VEXDO-563336 format. One record per residue: residue number from 1; residue in three letters; x, y, z of N, C-alpha, C in turn. Coordinates in Angstrom, 3 decimals, decimal comma, m for minus. Layout:
N
@resi: NUM resn: ala nx: X ny: Y nz: Z cax: X cay: Y caz: Z cx: X cy: Y cz: Z
...
END
This chain:
92
@resi: 1 resn: met nx: 96,880 ny: 111,117 nz: 105,254 cax: 96,465 cay: 109,971 caz: 104,341 cx: 97,207 cy: 110,093 cz: 102,645
@resi: 2 resn: thr nx: 98,344 ny: 109,738 nz: 102,488 cax: 99,128 cay: 109,902 caz: 100,965 cx: 98,549 cy: 108,646 cz: 100,135
@resi: 3 resn: ile nx: 98,488 ny: 108,999 nz: 99,006 cax: 98,469 cay: 108,029 caz: 98,052 cx: 99,390 cy: 106,938 cz: 98,505
@resi: 4 resn: tyr nx: 100,699 ny: 106,792 nz: 98,895 cax: 101,673 cay: 106,079 caz: 99,186 cx: 101,269 cy: 105,348 cz: 100,436
@resi: 5 resn: lys nx: 100,592 ny: 105,772 nz: 101,640 cax: 100,232 cay: 105,174 caz: 102,359 cx: 99,403 cy: 104,202 cz: 102,201
@resi: 6 resn: lys nx: 98,231 ny: 104,647 nz: 101,404 cax: 97,213 cay: 104,037 caz: 101,311 cx: 97,166 cy: 102,887 cz: 99,919
@resi: 7 resn: thr nx: 98,317 ny: 103,273 nz: 99,287 cax: 98,567 cay: 102,077 caz: 98,185 cx: 99,643 cy: 101,346 cz: 98,049
@resi: 8 resn: asn nx: 100,643 ny: 101,600 nz: 98,885 cax: 101,877 cay: 101,452 caz: 98,997 cx: 102,564 cy: 100,757 cz: 100,098
@resi: 9 resn: ala nx: 102,715 ny: 101,635 nz: 101,234 cax: 103,137 cay: 100,981 caz: 102,535 cx: 102,077 cy: 100,082 cz: 102,729
@resi: 10 resn: glu nx: 100,554 ny: 100,096 nz: 102,775 cax: 99,854 cay: 98,953 caz: 103,233 cx: 100,253 cy: 98,083 cz: 102,299
@resi: 11 resn: asp nx: 100,966 ny: 97,872 nz: 101,483 cax: 101,326 cay: 97,063 caz: 100,333 cx: 100,091 cy: 96,489 cz: 99,506
@resi: 12 resn: arg nx: 99,666 ny: 97,724 nz: 98,810 cax: 98,071 cay: 97,357 caz: 97,966 cx: 98,661 cy: 97,731 cz: 96,539
@resi: 13 resn: thr nx: 97,728 ny: 97,985 nz: 95,552 cax: 98,710 cay: 97,599 caz: 93,941 cx: 98,827 cy: 98,990 cz: 93,316
@resi: 14 resn: met nx: 98,530 ny: 99,970 nz: 93,800 cax: 98,820 cay: 101,108 caz: 93,035 cx: 100,105 cy: 101,596 cz: 93,118
@resi: 15 resn: thr nx: 101,051 ny: 101,108 nz: 92,242 cax: 102,734 cay: 101,775 caz: 92,424 cx: 103,323 cy: 101,219 cz: 91,096
@resi: 16 resn: trp nx: 104,226 ny: 101,684 nz: 90,640 cax: 104,939 cay: 101,099 caz: 89,719 cx: 106,082 cy: 100,495 cz: 90,082
@resi: 17 resn: asp nx: 106,316 ny: 100,307 nz: 91,323 cax: 107,639 cay: 99,898 caz: 92,252 cx: 107,346 cy: 98,869 cz: 92,369
@resi: 18 resn: leu nx: 107,695 ny: 97,736 nz: 91,188 cax: 107,477 cay: 96,310 caz: 91,599 cx: 108,403 cy: 95,623 cz: 91,996
@resi: 19 resn: arg nx: 108,470 ny: 95,183 nz: 93,282 cax: 109,063 cay: 94,489 caz: 94,131 cx: 109,224 cy: 92,818 cz: 93,840
@resi: 20 resn: lys nx: 110,055 ny: 92,165 nz: 93,218 cax: 109,811 cay: 90,575 caz: 93,191 cx: 109,783 cy: 90,052 cz: 94,517
@resi: 21 resn: ser nx: 110,245 ny: 90,459 nz: 95,268 cax: 110,201 cay: 89,479 caz: 96,890 cx: 108,759 cy: 89,718 cz: 97,102
@resi: 22 resn: asn nx: 108,028 ny: 90,794 nz: 96,902 cax: 106,746 cay: 91,049 caz: 97,744 cx: 105,597 cy: 90,083 cz: 96,620
@resi: 23 resn: ile nx: 106,026 ny: 89,956 nz: 95,676 cax: 105,091 cay: 89,076 caz: 94,726 cx: 105,338 cy: 87,834 cz: 95,172
@resi: 24 resn: glu nx: 106,779 ny: 87,281 nz: 95,458 cax: 106,856 cay: 85,848 caz: 95,488 cx: 106,247 cy: 85,593 cz: 96,864
@resi: 25 resn: glu nx: 106,495 ny: 86,370 nz: 97,707 cax: 105,819 cay: 86,458 caz: 99,111 cx: 104,413 cy: 86,240 cz: 99,287
@resi: 26 resn: thr nx: 103,524 ny: 87,101 nz: 98,304 cax: 101,976 cay: 86,577 caz: 97,932 cx: 101,817 cy: 85,373 cz: 97,495
@resi: 27 resn: met nx: 102,740 ny: 84,753 nz: 96,573 cax: 102,863 cay: 83,533 caz: 96,127 cx: 102,614 cy: 82,138 cz: 97,030
@resi: 28 resn: ala nx: 103,600 ny: 82,448 nz: 98,100 cax: 104,237 cay: 81,659 caz: 98,852 cx: 102,622 cy: 81,706 cz: 100,145
@resi: 29 resn: gln nx: 102,307 ny: 83,150 nz: 100,280 cax: 101,058 cay: 82,771 caz: 101,004 cx: 100,016 cy: 82,342 cz: 100,330
@resi: 30 resn: tyr nx: 99,618 ny: 82,332 nz: 98,931 cax: 98,588 cay: 81,549 caz: 98,067 cx: 98,852 cy: 80,002 cz: 98,543
@resi: 31 resn: arg nx: 100,071 ny: 79,574 nz: 98,359 cax: 99,926 cay: 78,126 caz: 98,739 cx: 99,896 cy: 77,852 cz: 99,999
@resi: 32 resn: arg nx: 100,718 ny: 78,303 nz: 101,174 cax: 100,473 cay: 78,223 caz: 102,412 cx: 98,665 cy: 78,013 cz: 102,942
@resi: 33 resn: thr nx: 98,304 ny: 78,996 nz: 102,456 cax: 96,583 cay: 79,118 caz: 102,678 cx: 95,953 cy: 78,177 cz: 101,767
@resi: 34 resn: lys nx: 96,739 ny: 77,948 nz: 101,011 cax: 95,859 cay: 76,671 caz: 99,945 cx: 94,860 cy: 77,190 cz: 98,811
@resi: 35 resn: ile nx: 95,185 ny: 78,666 nz: 98,802 cax: 94,349 cay: 79,349 caz: 97,772 cx: 94,578 cy: 78,490 cz: 96,240
@resi: 36 resn: phe nx: 95,988 ny: 78,344 nz: 96,316 cax: 96,378 cay: 77,889 caz: 95,052 cx: 97,686 cy: 76,671 cz: 95,402
@resi: 37 resn: gln nx: 97,546 ny: 75,601 nz: 94,935 cax: 98,232 cay: 74,522 caz: 95,440 cx: 99,596 cy: 74,940 cz: 94,785
@resi: 38 resn: thr nx: 99,992 ny: 75,235 nz: 93,545 cax: 101,022 cay: 75,491 caz: 92,799 cx: 100,826 cy: 77,108 cz: 92,257
@resi: 39 resn: thr nx: 101,557 ny: 77,854 nz: 92,070 cax: 101,823 cay: 78,914 caz: 91,675 cx: 102,814 cy: 79,092 cz: 90,444
@resi: 40 resn: pro nx: 102,929 ny: 79,995 nz: 89,760 cax: 104,019 cay: 80,150 caz: 88,609 cx: 105,107 cy: 81,164 cz: 89,096
@resi: 41 resn: lys nx: 106,422 ny: 80,679 nz: 88,368 cax: 107,113 cay: 81,642 caz: 88,952 cx: 106,855 cy: 83,276 cz: 88,539
@resi: 42 resn: val nx: 107,382 ny: 84,121 nz: 89,406 cax: 107,160 cay: 85,690 caz: 89,203 cx: 107,413 cy: 85,671 cz: 87,200
@resi: 43 resn: glu nx: 108,446 ny: 85,169 nz: 86,974 cax: 108,837 cay: 85,749 caz: 85,487 cx: 107,819 cy: 85,328 cz: 84,552
@resi: 44 resn: glu nx: 107,284 ny: 84,362 nz: 84,927 cax: 105,959 cay: 83,960 caz: 83,626 cx: 104,625 cy: 84,724 cz: 83,889
@resi: 45 resn: phe nx: 104,419 ny: 85,710 nz: 84,645 cax: 103,537 cay: 86,366 caz: 84,819 cx: 103,874 cy: 87,800 cz: 85,037
@resi: 46 resn: val nx: 104,893 ny: 88,272 nz: 85,248 cax: 105,110 cay: 89,952 caz: 85,649 cx: 106,351 cy: 90,322 cz: 84,775
@resi: 47 resn: asn nx: 106,096 ny: 91,283 nz: 83,828 cax: 107,087 cay: 91,947 caz: 82,784 cx: 107,146 cy: 93,378 cz: 83,268
@resi: 48 resn: thr nx: 108,390 ny: 93,574 nz: 83,391 cax: 108,518 cay: 94,857 caz: 83,880 cx: 109,359 cy: 95,907 cz: 82,322
@resi: 49 resn: glu nx: 108,962 ny: 95,590 nz: 81,668 cax: 109,802 cay: 95,846 caz: 79,960 cx: 109,242 cy: 97,244 cz: 80,023
@resi: 50 resn: leu nx: 107,760 ny: 97,488 nz: 80,031 cax: 106,959 cay: 98,705 caz: 79,702 cx: 107,084 cy: 99,910 cz: 80,688
@resi: 51 resn: ile nx: 107,494 ny: 99,278 nz: 82,080 cax: 107,571 cay: 100,416 caz: 82,893 cx: 108,913 cy: 100,888 cz: 82,940
@resi: 52 resn: glu nx: 109,962 ny: 100,150 nz: 82,765 cax: 111,485 cay: 100,286 caz: 82,550 cx: 111,680 cy: 101,603 cz: 81,311
@resi: 53 resn: lys nx: 110,946 ny: 100,830 nz: 80,214 cax: 110,893 cay: 101,879 caz: 79,097 cx: 110,046 cy: 103,090 cz: 79,159
@resi: 54 resn: ala nx: 109,169 ny: 103,172 nz: 80,048 cax: 108,481 cay: 104,466 caz: 80,193 cx: 109,404 cy: 105,880 cz: 80,610
@resi: 55 resn: gly nx: 110,211 ny: 105,404 nz: 81,543 cax: 111,230 cay: 106,245 caz: 82,019 cx: 110,485 cy: 106,920 cz: 83,309
@resi: 56 resn: leu nx: 109,788 ny: 106,311 nz: 83,750 cax: 109,200 cay: 107,023 caz: 85,114 cx: 109,725 cy: 107,566 cz: 85,987
@resi: 57 resn: asp nx: 109,345 ny: 108,476 nz: 86,756 cax: 110,293 cay: 108,885 caz: 88,199 cx: 110,290 cy: 108,267 cz: 89,343
@resi: 58 resn: asp nx: 111,223 ny: 107,721 nz: 89,891 cax: 111,297 cay: 106,930 caz: 91,163 cx: 109,790 cy: 107,108 cz: 92,098
@resi: 59 resn: phe nx: 109,665 ny: 106,136 nz: 92,286 cax: 108,003 cay: 106,097 caz: 93,058 cx: 108,194 cy: 107,073 cz: 94,403
@resi: 60 resn: asp nx: 109,123 ny: 106,557 nz: 95,406 cax: 109,344 cay: 107,231 caz: 96,357 cx: 109,566 cy: 108,759 cz: 96,385
@resi: 61 resn: thr nx: 110,505 ny: 109,164 nz: 95,363 cax: 110,350 cay: 110,333 caz: 95,084 cx: 109,135 cy: 111,235 cz: 94,484
@resi: 62 resn: phe nx: 108,781 ny: 110,630 nz: 93,553 cax: 107,280 cay: 110,853 caz: 93,024 cx: 106,443 cy: 111,562 cz: 94,282
@resi: 63 resn: ile nx: 106,281 ny: 110,459 nz: 95,292 cax: 105,390 cay: 110,603 caz: 96,126 cx: 105,835 cy: 111,871 cz: 97,463
@resi: 64 resn: lys nx: 106,913 ny: 111,588 nz: 97,430 cax: 107,575 cay: 112,598 caz: 98,115 cx: 107,276 cy: 114,395 cz: 97,810
@resi: 65 resn: glu nx: 107,740 ny: 114,424 nz: 96,553 cax: 107,577 cay: 115,747 caz: 95,806 cx: 106,230 cy: 116,456 cz: 95,098
@resi: 66 resn: lys nx: 105,557 ny: 115,065 nz: 94,739 cax: 104,419 cay: 115,626 caz: 93,849 cx: 102,988 cy: 115,392 cz: 94,802
@resi: 67 resn: val nx: 102,894 ny: 114,223 nz: 95,837 cax: 102,082 cay: 113,764 caz: 96,523 cx: 101,801 cy: 114,537 cz: 97,890
@resi: 68 resn: asp nx: 102,790 ny: 114,245 nz: 98,510 cax: 102,813 cay: 114,796 caz: 99,751 cx: 102,444 cy: 116,114 cz: 100,099
@resi: 69 resn: pro nx: 103,086 ny: 117,016 nz: 99,422 cax: 102,663 cay: 118,432 caz: 99,474 cx: 101,102 cy: 118,845 cz: 99,864
@resi: 70 resn: val nx: 100,580 ny: 118,103 nz: 98,872 cax: 99,127 cay: 118,012 caz: 98,323 cx: 98,330 cy: 117,223 cz: 99,770
@resi: 71 resn: phe nx: 98,625 ny: 115,943 nz: 99,758 cax: 98,209 cay: 115,143 caz: 100,740 cx: 99,063 cy: 114,849 cz: 101,741
@resi: 72 resn: pro nx: 99,308 ny: 115,692 nz: 102,800 cax: 100,241 cay: 115,404 caz: 103,829 cx: 99,772 cy: 114,057 cz: 104,543
@resi: 73 resn: leu nx: 101,119 ny: 113,103 nz: 105,000 cax: 100,779 cay: 112,023 caz: 105,770 cx: 100,305 cy: 112,857 cz: 107,124
@resi: 74 resn: gly nx: 99,212 ny: 112,226 nz: 107,491 cax: 98,436 cay: 112,159 caz: 108,938 cx: 97,222 cy: 113,213 cz: 108,727
@resi: 75 resn: met nx: 97,053 ny: 113,742 nz: 107,480 cax: 95,803 cay: 114,532 caz: 107,086 cx: 94,798 cy: 113,893 cz: 107,168
@resi: 76 resn: ser nx: 93,621 ny: 114,238 nz: 108,038 cax: 92,297 cay: 113,826 caz: 108,429 cx: 91,593 cy: 112,855 cz: 107,018
@resi: 77 resn: tyr nx: 90,857 ny: 112,294 nz: 107,067 cax: 90,205 cay: 111,821 caz: 105,907 cx: 89,211 cy: 112,861 cz: 105,497
@resi: 78 resn: glu nx: 88,356 ny: 113,647 nz: 106,023 cax: 87,710 cay: 114,405 caz: 105,746 cx: 88,346 cy: 115,924 cz: 104,980
@resi: 79 resn: asp nx: 89,698 ny: 116,084 nz: 105,491 cax: 90,623 cay: 117,296 caz: 104,794 cx: 90,770 cy: 116,150 cz: 103,470
@resi: 80 resn: trp nx: 91,322 ny: 115,157 nz: 103,178 cax: 91,715 cay: 114,451 caz: 102,396 cx: 90,405 cy: 114,282 cz: 101,298
@resi: 81 resn: lys nx: 89,376 ny: 114,142 nz: 101,720 cax: 88,521 cay: 113,569 caz: 101,058 cx: 87,856 cy: 115,433 cz: 100,322
@resi: 82 resn: lys nx: 87,954 ny: 116,269 nz: 100,957 cax: 87,398 cay: 117,633 caz: 100,474 cx: 88,431 cy: 118,033 cz: 99,238
@resi: 83 resn: lys nx: 89,729 ny: 118,062 nz: 99,749 cax: 90,953 cay: 117,916 caz: 98,846 cx: 90,853 cy: 117,395 cz: 97,322
@resi: 84 resn: ala nx: 90,237 ny: 116,045 nz: 97,767 cax: 90,366 cay: 115,452 caz: 96,421 cx: 89,223 cy: 116,114 cz: 95,654
@resi: 85 resn: his nx: 88,166 ny: 116,215 nz: 96,220 cax: 87,013 cay: 116,749 caz: 95,604 cx: 87,525 cy: 118,134 cz: 94,888
@resi: 86 resn: glu nx: 88,133 ny: 118,604 nz: 95,342 cax: 88,517 cay: 120,172 caz: 94,950 cx: 89,436 cy: 119,883 cz: 93,727
@resi: 87 resn: ile nx: 90,276 ny: 118,926 nz: 93,838 cax: 91,261 cay: 118,754 caz: 92,629 cx: 90,458 cy: 118,034 cz: 91,241
@resi: 88 resn: asp nx: 89,293 ny: 117,517 nz: 91,978 cax: 88,259 cay: 116,588 caz: 90,670 cx: 87,192 cy: 117,769 cz: 90,318
@resi: 89 resn: gly nx: 87,172 ny: 119,063 nz: 90,692 cax: 86,057 cay: 119,842 caz: 90,629 cx: 84,775 cy: 119,845 cz: 91,263
@resi: 90 resn: lys nx: 84,891 ny: 118,844 nz: 91,881 cax: 83,057 cay: 118,758 caz: 92,593 cx: 83,237 cy: 119,111 cz: 93,790
@resi: 91 resn: lys nx: 81,918 ny: 119,196 nz: 94,336 cax: 81,540 cay: 119,643 caz: 95,649 cx: 81,559 cy: 118,551 cz: 96,454
@resi: 92 resn: ala nx: 82,159 ny: 118,870 nz: 97,817 cax: 82,420 cay: 117,909 caz: 98,783 cx: 80,894 cy: 117,430 cz: 99,482
END
């Protein structure tokens, strides 16, 4: 259970890899399911300038090099939780 798997591969929100096509699909789904009758254009509410200026590592590379060694894919939830508590300095 890597952070990638739980937040990016499952299309959740914790990533700095913003994909316009994913956002557009979400807006289309909102229109199809009538959550919203209309939606703004992505450019009207998403600004990637801060992310671009921050000089962040490539998200996939970051996950591979910094996250997977600590939380490898396939790690049991119990082991993941124990490791997370160790990192936070808490008792499991």
